[in-house]
C-alpha positions in Angstrom: 137.3 98.3 -35.9 133.9 97.6 -37.6 133.3 97.4 -41.3 131.1 100.5 -41.0 134.0 102.6 -39.6 136.4 101.3 -42.2 134.2 102.1 -45.2 135.1 104.7 -47.8 132.4 107.4 -48.2 133.1 109.0 -51.6 131.8 112.3 -52.8 128.2 111.6 -53.8 125.2 112.5 -51.6 124.8 109.9 -48.7 121.5 108.8 -50.2 122.9 108.2 -53.7 125.1 105.2 -53.0 126.7 103.1 -50.1 130.2 102.0 -51.0 131.0 98.6 -49.6 134.7 99.3 -49.8 137.3 99.4 -47.1 139.5 102.5 -47.1 143.1 101.4 -47.5 146.5 103.0 -48.0 149.2 101.3 -50.1 152.4 102.5 -51.6 151.8 103.4 -55.2 153.5 101.3 -57.9 154.8 103.1 -61.0 153.2 102.1 -64.3 156.2 100.4 -65.8 156.8 98.2 -62.7 153.1 97.4 -62.4 153.0 96.3 -66.0 156.0 94.1 -65.6 154.6 92.4 -62.5 151.2 91.9 -64.0 152.4 90.4 -67.3 155.0 88.2 -65.6 152.4 86.8 -63.2 154.4 87.9 -60.2 151.4 90.0 -58.9 147.8 90.4 -59.8 146.7 93.8 -61.0 144.3 94.2 -58.0 147.2 94.0 -55.6 148.8 97.3 -56.8 147.7 100.7 -57.8 149.5 103.7 -59.4 148.9 107.3 -58.6 146.0 108.5 -60.7 147.0 110.8 -63.5 145.7 114.3 -63.3 144.0 115.4 -66.5 145.4 118.6 -68.1 143.3 121.6 -68.9 142.7 120.6 -72.6 141.6 117.2 -71.6 139.1 118.6 -69.1 137.8 120.8 -71.9 137.4 117.7 -74.1 135.4 116.0 -71.3 133.2 119.1 -70.8 132.4 119.1 -74.6 131.6 115.3 -74.4 129.4 115.9 -71.4 127.5 118.7 -73.1 126.9 116.5 -76.1 125.9 113.4 -74.1 123.7 114.7 -71.3 120.4 114.3 -73.0 121.3 110.9 -74.5 122.3 109.6 -71.1 119.1 111.0 -69.5 116.9 109.5 -72.1 118.5 106.0 -71.9 118.7 105.9 -68.1 115.0 106.8 -67.9 114.2 104.0 -70.4 116.2 101.5 -68.3 114.5 102.5 -65.1 111.1 102.1 -66.8 112.2 98.7 -68.1 113.1 97.6 -64.6 109.7 98.8 -63.3 108.0 96.8 -66.1 109.9 93.7 -65.1 108.8 94.2 -61.5 105.2 94.4 -62.7 105.7 91.3 -64.8 107.2 89.4 -61.9 110.6 88.7 -63.4 112.3 91.0 -60.8 111.4 91.3 -57.1 109.6 94.5 -56.0 112.7 95.3 -53.8 115.4 96.3 -56.3 119.0 96.3 -55.1 121.4 98.1 -57.5 124.9 96.9 -57.2 127.2 99.2 -59.2 130.5 97.6 -60.2 133.2 99.9 -58.9 133.9 102.2 -60.3 132.6 102.7 -63.9 129.1 101.6 -63.0 128.7 104.0 -60.0 127.5 107.2 -61.8 124.8 105.2 -63.7 123.7 103.3 -60.5 123.2 106.7 -58.9 121.1 107.8 -61.9 119.1 104.6 -61.9 118.5 104.8 -58.2 117.2 108.4 -58.4 114.9 107.5 -61.3 113.6 104.3 -59.8 112.7 106.2 -56.7 111.0 108.9 -58.8 108.9 106.0 -60.3 108.0 104.8 -56.8 110.2 101.7 -56.9 111.6 100.4 -53.6 115.3 100.6 -54.5 118.7 100.9 -52.7 122.1 101.2 -54.2 125.5 99.8 -53.3 128.9 100.2 -54.9 130.7 96.8 -54.9 133.9 95.4 -56.2 134.5 92.9 -58.9 138.0 91.9 -60.0 138.9 89.9 -63.1 140.0 86.3 -62.1 138.9 87.0 -58.5 135.2 87.6 -58.9 132.7 89.6 -56.8 133.5 90.7 -53.3 131.9 87.8 -51.4 131.7 89.8 -48.1 129.9 92.7 -49.8 127.5 90.4 -51.5 126.8 88.5 -48.2 126.2 91.9 -46.6 123.6 92.8 -49.3 121.9 89.4 -49.4 121.4 89.4 -45.7 119.2 92.5 -46.2 117.7 92.3 -49.6 116.1 89.6 -51.9 118.4 87.8 -54.3 115.9 88.1 -57.2 115.9 91.9 -56.9 119.7 92.3 -57.4 120.6 94.2 -60.5 124.3 94.8 -61.3 125.2 98.1 -63.0 128.2 99.0 -65.2 128.9 101.8 -67.6 129.6 99.6 -70.7 130.9 96.3 -72.0 134.2 95.9 -73.7 135.1 92.4 -74.7 132.9 90.9 -72.0 135.6 89.9 -69.5 133.9 91.5 -66.5 130.4 90.4 -67.6 131.7 86.8 -67.9 133.4 87.1 -64.5 130.2 88.5 -63.0 128.1 85.5 -64.3 130.6 83.0 -63.0 131.0 84.6 -59.6 127.3 85.1 -59.1 126.6 81.4 -59.8 129.4 80.3 -57.5 128.2 82.5 -54.6 124.4 82.2 -55.0 123.8 78.9 -56.9 121.6 81.0 -59.1 121.9 82.5 -62.5 122.1 84.4 -64.7 122.9 87.7 -63.0 121.1 90.8 -64.2 123.5 93.3 -65.7 122.4 96.7 -66.9 124.8 99.0 -68.8 124.5 102.2 -70.7 126.4 100.9 -73.8 126.7 97.2 -74.7 128.6 96.9 -78.0 129.6 93.3 -77.3 126.1 92.0 -76.4 126.8 90.7 -72.8 124.3 92.8 -70.8 120.7 91.7 -70.0 119.5 95.4 -70.3 121.2 98.3 -72.0 120.6 101.7 -73.4 122.1 100.8 -76.7 124.7 98.5 -78.5 126.7 101.5 -79.7 130.3 102.1 -78.8 129.8 105.8 -78.2 131.6 108.5 -76.2 130.2 108.1 -72.7 131.7 111.1 -70.9 132.5 109.4 -67.7 134.4 106.8 -69.6 137.3 109.2 -70.3 137.7 110.3 -66.7 138.5 108.3 -63.5 138.1 109.1 -59.8 136.9 112.6 -60.3 133.7 111.4 -62.1 133.2 108.3 -59.9 133.0 109.7 -56.4 136.8 110.2 -55.7 137.5 106.5 -55.2 140.1 104.4 -56.8 139.5 101.1 -58.6 139.2 98.3 -56.1 142.1 96.6 -54.4 142.5 93.0 -53.2 145.9 92.8 -51.4 146.3 90.5 -48.4 148.6 93.1 -46.7 145.6 95.4 -46.2 142.5 93.3 -46.8 141.6 90.6 -44.3 139.4 87.6 -44.9 136.4 89.4 -43.3 136.9 92.7 -45.0 135.4 94.3 -48.1 137.7 94.8 -51.0 139.7 98.0 -50.7 139.8 101.4 -52.3 142.1 104.4 -52.0 140.6 107.9 -51.6 141.8 110.0 -54.5 141.9 113.3 -52.7 144.5 114.9 -55.0 141.7 115.3 -57.6 139.2 116.8 -55.2 139.5 120.3 -56.7 138.4 119.0 -60.1 135.8 116.5 -58.8 132.7 116.6 -61.0 131.1 113.4 -59.7 128.0 115.0 -58.1 127.7 117.7 -60.7 127.7 115.1 -63.5 124.8 113.1 -62.1 122.9 116.2 -61.0 123.0 117.7 -64.4 121.7 114.5 -66.0 119.0 114.1 -63.3 117.7 117.6 -64.1 117.0 116.4 -67.6 115.5 113.0 -66.8 112.0 114.3 -66.1 111.8 115.3 -69.8 112.1 111.7 -70.9 110.3 109.9 -68.1 107.4 108.9 -70.3 109.5 107.6 -73.2 109.2 103.9 -74.0 111.5 101.5 -72.3 114.2 99.7 -74.4 113.5 96.1 -75.5 114.9 93.0 -74.0 118.3 91.9 -75.2 118.2 91.4 -79.0 117.9 87.9 -80.4 121.3 88.5 -82.1 123.2 89.0 -78.8 125.3 86.0 -79.7 126.1 87.6 -83.0 127.2 90.8 -81.2 129.4 88.7 -79.0 130.9 86.9 -82.0 131.7 90.2 -83.8 133.4 91.5 -80.7 135.4 88.4 -80.2 136.4 88.4 -83.9 137.7 91.9 -83.7 139.8 91.0 -80.6 141.1 87.8 -82.2 142.0 89.7 -85.4 144.2 92.1 -83.5 145.7 89.2 -81.5 146.6 87.4 -84.7 148.0 90.4 -86.5 150.2 91.5 -83.6 151.1 88.1 -82.1 149.2 88.6 -78.9 148.8 85.5 -76.7 147.2 87.2 -73.7 143.9 88.8 -74.7 143.9 90.9 -71.5 146.4 93.1 -73.3 143.6 94.1 -75.7 141.2 96.8 -74.5 138.4 97.4 -76.9 135.8 100.3 -76.9 136.3 104.0 -76.5 136.1 104.0 -72.7 138.4 101.0 -72.2 140.9 102.1 -74.8 141.0 105.6 -73.2 141.4 104.2 -69.6 144.2 101.9 -70.7 146.1 105.0 -71.9 145.5 106.7 -68.6 146.8 103.9 -66.3 148.6 101.2 -68.4 151.6 101.1 -70.8 150.1 101.2 -74.3 151.8 99.9 -77.4 149.4 100.9 -80.1 145.9 102.3 -80.5 143.6 101.2 -83.3 141.0 103.8 -84.4 138.0 103.5 -86.7 138.9 106.9 -88.0 141.3 109.7 -87.1 138.5 112.2 -88.0 136.0 110.8 -85.4 135.2 113.7 -83.1 134.3 111.2 -80.3 137.9 110.1 -80.2 139.4 113.5 -79.5 140.3 112.6 -75.9 142.0 109.4 -77.0 143.9 111.1 -79.8 145.0 113.9 -77.4 146.4 111.3 -75.0 148.2 109.4 -77.9 149.8 112.5 -79.2 150.8 113.7 -75.7 152.4 110.3 -74.8 153.7 109.6 -78.4 151.6 106.4 -78.8 151.3 105.0 -82.3 147.8 105.3 -83.8 146.6 103.0 -86.5 143.3 103.9 -88.3 141.7 100.7 -89.5 138.0 100.4 -89.7 138.1 96.7 -90.6 140.4 95.8 -87.7 138.3 97.6 -85.0 135.1 95.8 -86.0 132.2 96.9 -83.8 134.4 99.2 -81.7 135.6 102.7 -82.5 138.8 102.3 -80.7 141.0 99.5 -79.3 144.2 99.9 -77.2 146.9 97.2 -77.3 149.0 97.1 -74.1 152.7 96.8 -74.6 154.2 93.4 -73.9 156.9 93.9 -71.2 157.3 90.4 -69.7 
């Protein structure tokens, strides 16, 4: 069977993204068992997956309100980022052939939007969805597939946001190991921890896609690297999330934003990374370390900072506590709804959350 025939397709338009992911089927692992296996070191998180939680009606209404509020901001910032990439091509710091590599799966909607806008600007651009896994790195087979076809100095990785910089750090290490070059270009919508090379802002704000999963990311799961289903020559795997197909908003989400982007096409591009990027990184690390010290956390992977990461941890992990900048923050409505539904302790503490508006602490179970 060829890689082409194995690949998952997703629910975007064919021209929007090519997923370099192998369709796999594995028996779901319940959250409690998964948490115990991860924390005990018996299994890596990428070897397992739980059934994706179906959002209730109220949660979907919260998402729709967040989307209505965020459409224009996303459109404006994505236009600015596309213009910045075009400027860098003109300046010779990026190749004329741009290859967007969205990190599955949070980066995919924004890679789709960048791809559409770059093409509107006349840029030679193509877009792939690729896997990166903490402690395992980029999918080497996917990257080899891309670099056989496109120039290395035109590769731009796309993600939705940065949390504490774990994936950004993994990306830089993996990219250097594979290509011998560096640093990797990373563009994100929100970069509160200062790890991206291009970003829409450094705010920890309510990115609507950050509070949903497969049904805003092309109906694919997070990536899987399990030797039982992934061979040495395979792309990393993904499970089709068909049980959420009736509430899939992936294409509608990007189409709605695309319709607004022409309004902002002539807006100025965002500047290069700020000179105080190291200060942003230090602030982020200080907040994570403060929580670790207060609550005797020895494994920083249990700390999930930022609205999106904190919310997703509630959806697919076993949370112990959630720290909030304020219980009155309207952008935390989805997070608070999940906490109250699941009886998770919430601690409002502006000093403890630092540059983030929310942080989830995963319960220690092993």
